[in-house]
N, C-alpha and C positions, 0 to 999 in steps of 0.2 A: 203439815199445813192445817191450821186451825179452821174448823168449820163453824161459821156463825149463822149461815142461812142456807136453807135447802128448798129447791123447787121440785115439787112432786107432781107428776102427771102420768097416771097409769091407767091402762085399760083393764089389765088383770090385777084386781085388788086383793088377791090372796096374800095372806101373811103381812100385809102392810101395817097391821097393828103392832107387830113386833118391832118394826122400824120406828114407829112413832114413839114408842116407849124410850128407846135409846136416844132419840133426838131430843126429847123432853129432858132427859137426864142431864144432857150437856147444854141445855138452854139454847138450842138451835131454833132460830126463827123459821116458821113454815110458810111457804107460798104455794098456792095451787089454784086450780080453776075447775069449772064444770063439775062432773060427777065425782072426781077425786076430792075436790074441795068439800063437797057435801058429805062424803064418806069420812073424811078427817074430822069434820065438825060433829058428825054423829057419834064419834068415839069420845067427844068431850075435849078435844084439843083446840088451842088457839091457832088460827091460821088466817093469813092474809090472802085475798084473792089477787090474781094477776092484775086485774083491772085497778085494784088499789095502788099497785106499784106504777102501772103505766099511765093511769088517768084516762084510759081508753077502754070502752066497753067491748065485750065479746060480741062479734058481729057475724053476719052471713051464716046463721044457723050453726055457729061453732066452728066454721072453717077458719076463722081468724081469732085466735086467743092469745097465744104467746109471741106471735110475730111482731116484735116491737124493739126499737133500739135500746130501751131501758133494760129489757130482759137480756138481750144478747151482749150488750156492753158489760152488764154485770157478770156475765159468764166469761167473756173473752178477754177482758183487760188483764195485762200482766201485772201482778202484784209487786214485782220487784223493779218495775220501770217507772221512774218518776213522772215522765210525761203522761203515761197512762193514768197514774193516780191523780195527777192534776186535772186531767180531763174529766174523770169520774167525779171528783170533788166539785169542780166548777159547775157541772151539769146536775149536781145533786143526785147522782145515780147510786143505787145500792149494789154491793157485790153479792154474787150468788156463788157459794162455795161447793155445793153438793147438788147434783141433778139426778133425780131418780125417775126414769121414764121407761115404760114399755109401750109398744105400738098398738094401734088398732089391729084387731085380729083378721087381717086380710085373708090369710090362707084358710082360716076356719070358715069365713064367710063364703069364699068361692066353692068350698066343699058342701056348703049348706044350701046355696041358692044360685040360680042363673039370672036373677034380677040385676040387670046392669047398673041401675041407679043405686041400689044398695051396695053393690060391689065397689063402685066408684067412691061412694061416701066413706068407705072403709080403707081408702088409701090415705095413710097418715102423712101429713105435711109438717106440722109443727113438732111432733115428736122426734122424727129423725133429724130435723134441723137443730133442735136443742141438744140432742146426743152428740152430733158431729161437732158442735161448738164446744161442748164440755170436754169431749175426748181430745180435741185439738189442743186445748189448754190444760192438759193433764198435769202440767207443772204446778198449776194453781187450783185446779178444780177436780173434784171426785165425781165420777159418773157411774151409775149403776143401772144396768139394763135388764138383768135377769134375776128372777126370784131366787134362784140357786145361790146368788152372791149376797143375799141379805145377811146371812149369818156371818160371812167374811167381813162385811161392813161393821156389823155389831162388834165382832171380836177386835177389829182394828180400832174402833173408837174407844173401846174399853181399855185396850192395851196402851194407847197413846193419849189417853185423857181428852178425848174430843178432837184429836188430830188424826190425820191419815198420813202414811209414809209415801214417799215418792214411788217406791217399788210397787205398792198396792195401787196407786193411782195409774201408773203405767200399765199394769196388768188389766185393770178395769177399762182403760182406754182401748187396749187391743180387743177386748171382748166387745166393746161398744161398736167399734168400726166393723167388726165381724157381723154384728147384728144389723147394722144399717145396710151393709153390702148384701146380706142374705135377704133382708126385707125387700130391697130394690130388685133383687134377682127374681123373687117370687112374682112381683108385679110385672116385671119385664117378660118373664116366661108366660104369664097369663095372657098378656096382650099379643104375644107371638102366635097364639092360636088363631087370631084373626088376620094374620099376615097372608098375603098371596104368595109369598115365597116359601118354598119347602124348608129352606134353611135360612136363617137370618144372617145379617152381616156380622153380628156378634153372637157367640154362644156362651152362655153363662151357666156354670155348674154350681148349684147351691146344695149344701148338705150339712147335717149336724153330726158331730163326732159321736158315734155310738160306743166305740171301744178302741183303745190302743191295743194292738195285738203284740204277742211276745216277739214275733218277727214276721217277715213276709213269706214267700214261697220257701226261702232258705234262711238259715240262722243269721247270715251276714246282711240280710235285707230288712229294712224297717217296714212295718205294716200297720194299717189301721182300717177301720170300716166306718163309713159315714152313711147316714140315711137321709133321704130327701125330706121325710117328715120328722116328727119328734122321735119316733122309734121304728124298728123294723116290723113290728107287729108279730114277732116271733118270740114266744115265751120259753126260755130255758128253765126247765123244771129241776134239773140236777146235772151233775158232772163237771168235768174240768172246763176251763175257759176254752172258747172256740178259737181255732187257729185260722190263719189266712186260707190254708188249703181246705179246712173244714167248710168255710163259707163258700168257696168255689164249688165244692161238691153239693152243698145244701141248695145253692141256687140252681144248679143243673137238675137236681132232683125235683125241685118245686116247679121248674119250667116244664118238665116231662109229666109229672103226676097230674098237673092241672088239665092236661089234654086227654086224660083217661076218664072213663065214666065214673061218676061219683060213687063212693062206697064200695068200689071193686078193685081199684088199682094199687099195685105195689111195684116199686122200682128200687134198684140198688145202683149207686154210682160210685166210681172210684177214679180219682185223678181227673175229674171232669167228664169221664166217659161212662155210659151206662154198662153195667155188667149183666143186667137182666131186668125184665119188666114183664108184667102179666096183668090180665083182667080175669078175675074169677068171682063168682058170687060168694063162695066160701073164702073168708079172709085167710084162713090157714092154708088153703089150697093156693090162693093167690101168692102168698109169701113163698111157699115151697116152689112154685113154678118160676118165680123170679130168681131165687137163689140157685136153683138147679141148672139154670142156663149156663152159669160159670161160677161154681162155688169157690174156686181157687182165687179168681180175681176179686170176688165179693169180700174176701177176708180183709177186715180193716176198712171197709167202705162205709158209705152212708146209705141207710135204709129209709125209705119214705113210703107212707101209705095214705090214701085219701079217705080213710075211715077212722073211726074211734078204735083204738087198740085195746083189746081186752086181756084178761089174765091168761086164757088158753094160748093165745098167740104169743104173749110175753114169755111164756114158758119155752116156746120154740126158739124165740129170738135169743133168749138168755144163754143158750148153749153155743152160740156163735159169737165171734168177735166183730163188733162194729164200733166205729168211732162215734157215730151219731145215729139216733133213731128219731124220725120225724113222723108225727101222726096228727090227724084231725081230732085231737083230744085223746086222753088216756083215762081208763077207769081207775078207781082208787086202788084196787087190788093189783093191777098191773104196775102202778107206780111203786107200791110197797115192795113188790118183787124186784123191780129194777134197782131199788136202793142198795141191794147187795152188790151191785156192780157200780161202785162209787164214781169211777172214772167215765162211765158211759154218759154221754150227753143226751138228754131227752128234750126234744123241741116240740112244743105245741103250736101248730100252724093254723089253728081253727079261726083265728082273728085276722089272718092274712087276706088282704085285698089286692089283686093284681091290677096295676094301672099301666097304661101305655107309656113306655119309657124308651131310653136309648142305650145302645151298647157302645161304650167308649173304650178305645184302645190307645195306649200311649205310643207315640212315634218319636222321631228325632226332632227336637224343637217344635213339636206339633202333636196333635192327637187326631185319630180317625174316629168318626162318629157315624152311626147308622141306627135306624129304628130296629128294635128287637124282632126276631122272627117268631111272632106270636100268631101267625095266620091260622084261622080256623078253616080246616079243609072243607071245601064244598065239592060234592061229587060232580057238579057241573063243570068243574075245572079239570076233569079227567077224561081222557079219550081212550077208548078201547081200540087197539091197533091190529088185533089179530082175529082170525076166524073163531078161535076158542074164546068164548065170553065168560068172564068170572061171574059166579053167583053173587047174590046180595051178601051172603055170609062171607064169601071169599073176599069181596071188595072191602068189607069192614076190617078183615084181617090185614089187608094190604095197607089200609089207612093207619091201623095200629102200628104196623112196621115202620111206616113213613114218619109217624110222630116220634118214635124212638130214634129213628135215623137222624133227624135234624138236631138232636141233642148230642149225638156222637160226633167226634171230630172227623173232619174230612180226610181222605175220601171215605165215606161211611157206607157200609153194607149191613143190613139187618135181615136175618132169616128168622121166620117165626112160624108157628103152627097153633091154630086154635087160640089165638090171642095171647100167646106167650112166646117170648124170644127163645130161639134155639142156638143161635150163634151170631156174634157181633164182631165185625172187623172195622177198624177205624184208625185214623191218624197216619195212614200210609201215603207216601207220594204216588204210589201206583194203585189204581182202583182194582187191578187184578190181584195184587197182594192182599187187599182188604177182603176180596171175595174168598181167597184161599184161607185166610185166617178165620172168617166166619164159618166156612165149611168145616175146617179142622176142629173148631170148637163144637160145632153141632155133632160131629162124629165122636168126638172125645167124650162128651157127657151124655150122649145117647138119650135125650129126652123126647125124641120124636116118635110118633106113631106111624108105622108104614102104611096104615090103611087110610090116613087122613092127609089132605093136601098140605103141602109146605109152600110158603110164599116168601118173597124177598122184596126189599126196598133199597133203592140207591138214592143218595142225596143229590147226585148229578148224573148226567147221561153217561152211557158206556161208549167210550171212543172206539172200541174194537169189540168184536164178537167174543174174544177169549174170556172176558169176565162173565158174560151170560152163559157161555159154555160150561164153565166150572160150576155154576149154580145149577144148571139143568142136569148135569151129570151127577150132582149130589142129591137130586130128587125134587128140586124146586119146580112147581107147576104154574106159578103165576108171579109176575114181576111188575113192580111199579117204578118208573124212573122219569125224570124230566126229559123232554125232547131237546133237540138242538145240535146233535152230532151230524157231521157230514155223512156218516155211515148209518143214519137212522133207518134208511130203506133196507140195508143189508141186515140189520138187527131184526127188523120186522119180518123179513123173509126167513131168517133163521128160526125165529120164534114160531112162525107158522109151520115150518118144516118139522119142528120138534113137538108141535102140538100143545104148546104152552100158551097161556094168556099173557099178553103184554099190554100194559096200560101206560100211557104218557100223561104226566102231570104238566101243568103250565108253569110251575114254580120250581126253582132250584133251592136247595137247603144246605149250602156250604156252612160249616161251623169250624173255622180254622182255630 
């Protein structure tokens, strides 16, 4: 399809000069308005204003510019339909063969200000309307909505001597409809914040393709990752491409590490479950405490720390096999050392910002949705149920255990001492079995000190005494668990008889 005229209306004017050069080369007439028109003229190119075409001025502070029958007829008429051509000729309308539009930066504005008036004015009306019209008529019109596609357009025009192929127009149309859908979703989700309903009648998921993955959880499954923003804010410094399973473990790591005191925390995750976690002032000690909880399970896992990783620690890590190492920055010497392990993925998370979001699970012809379990624990939400009261230090250790617990798969039991995990049991249909696994791992790797108190956390209540019995017999002296069992009184009675501290939390932390 020969391109004779182009309508350009862009908010982001980056690289537009490259487009203007190619359009001039093929004598394509330019049409624009507002700031884009001024920009084009500043580069020395001839350009008609939209008002020159419509005979109607821009009004309402720019709210109405391109919304006119002459513009939309020029885009939408079918070139191969005689009745359409007759109508266009009779009305003396001009055809528009190329539409280059990107939208007002709505998402950028809502991240910059809470000024409602400014936000509303950055809801684009004319831009999405132009794009939808051009995308609908892709048989006759080329539409470009993303800067990343400028080079493709240039190549296409050069290849076909000022024409574009149907295949290219169809591809650009698909991208264009994706952009309008995404833009509307961002606006819709913004206004949902003001809704009185916890969940709206419509739930719209909007994301940008970050990467097509080699496969999903298994080789016969397709996989990809999308981000809500332009990127994940995770910088991969080296290593193989990240897999679907890598990302699952990375996200579990990040959710856990953010709950630990800054510059002290280390966690290791494998198959979505924590293998070990610790809080230590010394980064090397923190690392060793985390891996020593379960060094066998940690093999091939994902390691994360909420501090800058230096050379001394890099030397320790280098001797073990990890799929991914995440840190709040790496020093240059550490990066240099890790380069010897070419397959190891290094992820810099220092630019990551956590936002309130949702956990979405696919169902049969449906999906389940819930807010993420990002609760910041408040000591006011905990009730001491026994005569034995935990010290302030012991309470902090219990909270540490509970933070690890909510990342582990249900039913989850976490045993810890001195802010380092000793044994983790998870993913069992029986809570008693999870208790036994946690105890067995604690005994197997023998990282505990008999002179210091051992604590445990449960993600949900104990339905029977047997689970707590197994923990107490293993040396646990304080337990935190949600209340809600019909046998709560029996469990409190048993805890008092054994002289342990029992704390009830008001929240459950299942993670299926």
